[in-house]
Backbone as numpy.savetxt, mean C-alpha at the origin, in Angstrom:
# Nx Ny Nz CAx CAy CAz Cx Cy Cz
7.26 -11.38 3.97 7.52 -9.98 3.67 6.35 -9.15 4.22
6.67 -8.07 4.88 5.63 -7.22 5.46 4.90 -6.46 4.37
3.70 -6.02 4.71 2.90 -5.27 3.74 3.60 -3.96 3.37
4.28 -3.34 4.31 5.00 -2.10 4.01 6.13 -2.35 3.02
6.82 -3.45 3.16 7.88 -3.79 2.21 7.30 -4.02 0.82
6.14 -4.67 0.74 5.48 -4.90 -0.55 5.08 -3.57 -1.18
4.56 -2.68 -0.37 4.16 -1.36 -0.87 5.38 -0.59 -1.37
6.43 -0.57 -0.58 7.64 0.16 -0.98 8.21 -0.38 -2.29
8.22 -1.68 -2.45 8.71 -2.28 -3.69 7.81 -1.87 -4.87
6.50 -1.92 -4.65 5.55 -1.53 -5.69 5.74 -0.06 -6.07
5.91 0.80 -5.09 6.10 2.22 -5.36 7.38 2.47 -6.16
8.45 1.76 -5.82 9.71 1.91 -6.56 9.54 1.45 -8.00
8.86 0.33 -8.19 8.70 -0.23 -9.54 7.80 0.61 -10.43
6.78 1.21 -9.85 5.81 1.95 -10.65 6.05 3.45 -10.68
6.75 3.98 -9.69 6.96 5.42 -9.59 5.72 6.15 -9.09
4.75 5.42 -8.57 3.52 6.02 -8.07 3.80 6.74 -6.75
3.27 7.94 -6.58 3.41 8.63 -5.30 2.68 7.87 -4.19
3.23 7.93 -2.99 2.64 7.16 -1.89 1.22 7.62 -1.54
0.93 8.89 -1.71 -0.43 9.36 -1.40 -1.44 8.82 -2.41
-1.04 8.74 -3.67 -1.94 8.19 -4.69 -2.17 6.71 -4.43
-1.12 5.98 -4.05 -1.28 4.56 -3.75 -2.29 4.36 -2.63
-2.14 5.10 -1.56 -3.05 4.96 -0.43 -4.48 5.30 -0.80
-4.64 6.34 -1.58 -5.99 6.75 -2.00 -6.64 5.70 -2.89
-5.88 5.17 -3.85 -6.45 4.19 -4.78 -6.66 2.82 -4.14
-5.77 2.42 -3.26 -5.86 1.07 -2.70 -6.87 0.95 -1.56
-6.89 1.92 -0.66 -7.80 1.82 0.50 -8.55 3.11 0.81
-8.39 4.13 -0.02 -9.10 5.38 0.20 -8.50 6.26 1.27
-7.22 6.06 1.58 -6.55 6.83 2.63 -5.21 7.35 2.11
-5.13 8.62 1.74 -3.87 9.14 1.19 -2.71 9.13 2.19
-2.99 9.01 3.48 -1.93 8.99 4.50 -1.48 7.57 4.86
-2.00 6.58 4.17 -1.73 5.18 4.51 -0.24 4.88 4.64
0.53 5.14 3.60 1.95 4.77 3.61 2.69 5.56 4.68
2.40 6.83 4.80 3.04 7.64 5.84 2.75 7.05 7.22
1.50 6.71 7.46 1.12 6.16 8.77 1.76 4.79 9.01
1.85 3.96 7.98 2.49 2.65 8.13 3.96 2.81 8.49
4.61 3.78 7.87 6.02 4.04 8.17 6.22 4.56 9.59
5.18 5.15 10.16 5.25 5.66 11.53 4.75 4.63 12.56
4.46 3.41 12.11 4.12 2.35 13.05 2.69 1.86 13.03
1.85 2.43 12.18 0.46 1.96 12.11 0.43 0.49 11.72
-0.39 -0.28 12.41 -0.52 -1.71 12.14 -1.87 -1.98 11.46
-1.86 -2.31 10.18 -3.12 -2.56 9.49 -3.72 -3.90 9.90
-5.03 -3.96 9.91 -5.72 -5.21 10.20 -5.77 -6.07 8.95
-6.14 -7.31 9.11 -6.14 -8.28 8.01 -6.97 -7.83 6.81
-8.18 -7.28 6.99 -8.94 -6.85 5.81 -8.24 -5.76 4.99
-7.55 -4.84 5.67 -6.84 -3.80 4.96 -5.64 -4.38 4.21
-4.93 -5.28 4.85 -3.80 -5.93 4.19 -4.28 -6.65 2.93
-5.42 -7.31 3.03 -5.99 -8.02 1.88 -6.32 -7.05 0.75
-6.88 -5.89 1.08 -7.21 -4.88 0.06 -5.95 -4.35 -0.62
-4.91 -4.12 0.17 -3.64 -3.62 -0.37 -3.02 -4.65 -1.31
-2.96 -5.90 -0.85 -2.35 -6.95 -1.66 -3.17 -7.20 -2.93
-4.48 -7.11 -2.82 -5.35 -7.27 -3.99 -5.11 -6.16 -5.00
-4.97 -4.93 -4.52 -4.70 -3.79 -5.41 -3.38 -4.00 -6.15
-2.35 -4.40 -5.44 -1.04 -4.61 -6.07 -1.13 -5.73 -7.10
-1.77 -6.83 -6.74 -1.88 -7.98 -7.65 -2.69 -7.62 -8.90
-3.77 -6.88 -8.73 -4.62 -6.49 -9.87 -3.87 -5.57 -10.82
-3.06 -4.69 -10.28 -2.32 -3.75 -11.11 -1.23 -4.47 -11.90
-0.66 -5.51 -11.35 0.41 -6.24 -12.02 -0.14 -7.19 -13.08
-1.41 -7.54 -12.96 -2.01 -8.51 -13.91 -2.31 -7.88 -15.25
């Protein structure tokens, strides 16, 4: 599953706005918008995003 799919699922489940997610997870409020427009995150950013999602669910 792509990181964007994981983010979209998380946003649907939590109701969190995409700008807040980007700001809290990696410090970039445009993250989700940019990913939807084709931005390709590097491995360290993907790890930070997945860590944020996992920590919030724990």
